[in-house]
N, C-alpha and C positions, 0 to 999 in steps of 0.2 A: 235316654237315649240308650240301645243295647251297646254294650261294651266292644264288641268287635267292628260295630260300625264307627264308634269313638276312634277307636283304634287306627281304621282305615283312614278316616278322616284327618286325624292328627298326622299319618305318614303321610298323607296326600300334600298336607300343607309344610312338614319337614324337608322333603325333596322335592317339592312342587313338580309331583308326576303323578299322573293317572294309570301308570303303565302297571299292567300284570304279566310275568313274565310266567307261560308256560314250560313246565318241566315235563315236557313228554319226551322223554329221553330212550328211543329206540333204540334196543341194541345195536341193529345192524347198523344205524346210521351214524355213530359215535366216531369220533376220530381212533384210527388205529391205535393210536398212545394210549386209551383208555380200553379200549376192549379185552387187554392182556393185564388189566390190573387185578388184584383179588377182588375187589367190592367195584366193578367197573360203572355201574350205575350212581353209586354214591359219588365216586371220583369224579364222575363227569358233572353231577349235578352241584358239586360243590365248587368245582371250577366256575362253573354258570354261575353260580351265586356269587362267588367273589368277584365275578367280574361285573356284575350287574345289580348290585345291591344299593349300589349308589343313587341308583335312578327307578329302581322299583320298589310299588306300594303294595305288591302281593306278589304271591306263587302259588301258580296250580299246577297240582299233579294229578296226570291222569292215572288212573289206577291199571287201567290196560296194560301199558307198558312195563308196568312191574309184576302184574299178574302173569303175562306171559313168559315170564322167567320162573316159576313157581316159587318154590320156599326161597331160593337166593334173590329173587326179585322184589319179596315180600321183605325180607331181611335189609335190602337196600334202600326199600322204601321207608321202612322204620329210621336208618341210619340218617336218610335224609331229613326228615320231618323232625327227628332230635337233634341233628345240626344247625334246622333254622329255628327252633323253639329256645336253644342254648346260645347261640352265636347272633341271631336276629330277632329276637322276641318281638321286637317293633312293627316287625312286617307280617302283614296278614295270610295265612295259610289256607288254602283250599284244597279239599280234597275234590277231584270231579269223578265221583263214583255214579250218580244218577240213580241212586238208591230210591227205594220206597215199597212197601209191602205191607204185611198186617201184623199184627200180636207181637208173639214172641220174637218173630224174624226182624222186624224193626229195632227192638231192644238190642239186637245182637250188633246190628249195623253200629247203632248210637253207640254202646260199648267200644266197639272196634275202630270207630271213625274218631269219635268225640274223645273220648276216655281213655283209652290203649294208647292210641297215636299223638292225639292231641290235636288235631287239626281246629283252626278256626270255624269252618265253614265248611257246607257238603253241599254239593248238587244233587238236586231232587225232582223226581218225575210226578206230576200231578196226577196222572190217568186212574189211579185207585183214588183219588177223592183225600178230605180231611181229614177223614177216620184213619185212615192210613198213616197220614202225615203225622198225626197227632202227636206222637212220643218225640218227633224232631222237633215240631213247633212249641212244645213245651220248653225246651232248652232255652232259657232267655239269655244263657252265658254264649251264646254260639250262633250262627247264623244259617239260614236255611235257604239257598239260592234253587228257586221254582225254574224249571223249563218254562218258559211262554213262547217265545218267537226265536226258534233255532237257527244257524247259520247254514246248514245244508240245504243244497237245490233241491231237494225233495221234500223239505219241511211242509210245504203246503198240501202236502196228499190229504192228511188230517189235520193240521192246525188252522187251513183257510177253511173248513166246512164250516156252513153255516147253521150256527145256532141261534133262534130265535130273532134273524134279523142282524148277527153279529158274527164275526168269524172267530171260531175256537179260542185263538189266542187272544183276543180280546176278554172273551169271558173269563180265560185264566186269570189274567192281570185284576179284572176287576173282583173276583175271588178271592184273590189274595189279597187287595187293599182292603175290600171290606170285611171279610170274613177270618182271613187266615194269617191276617198280621196283628193279631190281639197281645202279642209281646214286642212289636216292633223290631222282629229279629229276621223278617225277610227281604229278599232281593229276588230280584229277576234275572233269566238269561234270556237276554234279546240281541240277534245275531248284528253284528257291522253290514252283512250282505243285503239287510232291510232298512235301509233309512228311513222309509217312510214311516214305516211299522214303529219302529223305534221313535221318531218323533211323536207317535200316536200314543205309543206307552205312557213316554214322560207325561204326555197332557193327563192320563189316565192317573197316575200315579205319585204325583206330584215329587218331591225330593228323594223317593227311594232310589239307592244306588243298585245300580243295572249291572250285571257282568255281560262283557259284550266282547264274545270270541266273533272271529272273521276275519281280523285285519292280517294282512301278510299272504301267508300260502293262500287262503281262500279268497283274497281280491277283494276285500271291503274297502272302503274310502273313507280316509282318515277325517278330512274335512268335512264331509257328510255325517260324519259318524259323531264326529265331537259337537256339529251345530246342532244335530237331531236330538243329542240324548243329556245334555251339559244341563244341570239343574240350576235353580235359583242361586247356589252358592258357589256355582262353577266348580261343581264335584261331582258326585253321584254317578261316576262311571268308570266301572274296572276295564281297562279296555286290553284285551288279552292277546297277546301274540307268543308263540312257538315255536315252530319250526324254522319261521324267518329270523330269530335270534339266537335260539339254541345251536343252530345248524349254521349260521351264518359263518364266514372266513373269519370276520372278529366281531363277535358277539357284544362286546363292550362298546363298539360304535354303532353297531345295530341298534342297543338298545336306547344308547342316547340320542340317536336320531329320531326314532320313533318317538321318544320321549318328548322331543323339541318340536316334533312335528304337530303332536297333538295340542303343547301349548300355546303353539301359534295361533290354534284355532279356540282356545278358551278365551 
């Protein structure tokens, strides 16, 4: 089995949790006490991690919130991932970058995300095909999380297009299952806001782990998500919540409550 998949499964067992906390640390939404610090995003992230690490099995950092602050944001992204790697190496780290390109461009992404920053996993879009994703897919030590059925309301504009009698998102799931996952290092992104599609993806890909955004601010239903997506080992889901935890009045309790609600239906 892929070492990052194993790492995730060990962590799930250790803390009895399928929770992924999204560190979507929007500078303008952070509490005032952090915005005046020398490294505000890092200080906020460290506080969130310290508050939630006992119930989190993964942390997902969306690059947009760090890129928006230029050089300072990149520095604080680096500080955050270094902190996670050093203080919580047992917890999976996901770079939500939605990358994919060709040739040397991909090599730059790989060196930056996997080797320089040291993330365990990265989100990728499939639109350029396997040829473009090949350098990522060849990294047997990391995980490639391919966008399949995303959680946004407009996802169906392209993802529902009929391709030989199947929606495009199903073709993506089958292509990953049959052709792209030769190293056993693939996962799929499937939104909690589409539980019927989530259930169908589970039947298509067996026990493959799925990253599931859309719980919390986007309105995904926990019970439907868990029942649709759980695998044969009662795992196989990284259920992500970002804003509903990190900007809650009590992030610790918000994380515990979501972990417990997920487990209620496991």
